[in-house]
C-alpha positions, 0 to 999 in steps of 0.5 A: 500500500502506497502513501496515497492509499494509506492517507485515504484509509486514515481519512475513511476511518476519521469520524466527522467532517474534515477540510481539504484544500482544492489541491488536496481534494484533486490529489486524493480524488482525481476527476476523469477529464471528459473526452474532448470532442475533435472538431470535424475535419474540413476538406478545404481542397474539395472545391479545387479538386472538383474544379481540376477533375472537371477541367482536367479529367486526365490529370491524376489526383491523390490525397496522400503525400507521395513517397520521396524515396525515389527522389532521394535516390535520384539526388544521390546519383552523382555518387554512382561513378558507374553511371558515367561508364560506357562499359560495365565489366562484371565480376562474380568473384573470379579472375580478379586481377585479369578483369581489373586489367581488362577494365583498365585497358578498355577504360584507357584505350576504348571507352570509359569502363568500370569493374562492377561486383555482380552480386552487390550492384543495384542493377535497376539503378545501373541500367539507367546509366545514360552512356552505357553501350556494352556489358562484359560478363563471364559465361552465363553459368556463373551468374544464372542464379543471381539478380542479374539473370532477370535482365538477360535476353537473347536473340538466338537467330542473330546470336545477340545477347542483351542485359536489359536493353544493353548489348552483352558480350559473354566472355570465356571462363577467365582460366581459358584466357590465362592459358591461351593468349589467342583468346585474349586477342579475340576478346580485344578484337571483339571489344574494339569492333563493338565499341568503335561501331557503337560510337 
């Protein structure tokens, strides 16, 4: 039993009247405050909405504030260096030094290029790169279970491959290039031909 309850018990046992100040009365016998009735909300924009619907029926109207997450994402695009690249070289953890060398050679001789981690890249954002002309990846078997696979398209009759709308050049396994220098020359020839024709 706390002090307040003890005091109330003593007051109940007292015989005869006793005086309490207003503060004491309010303390020992708190009154429940009546629920405040909220004023009805008035839609001040209803007349304007009706006017817009009447004059511009094709204009979409919404009563909720739009989510600003896409705008925030767009405002951060300047931090995404790959959005200026013409060529994406995609790695899935294999052939690190070889792919770095290929990327550096493309970037310094043919077109701006960047090496991307195939598992960590936001591909929805990456494919908005306005300058993108070519994507270079390892064989499909190494990434067919990754999020990148959903962007894959092919035209078997012309042997053309695409990621989203961007032409795709499929490489041999990196080990094959390390064993056979002729494959490196073929890769460079193919890159040079594709990038010179796309500019």
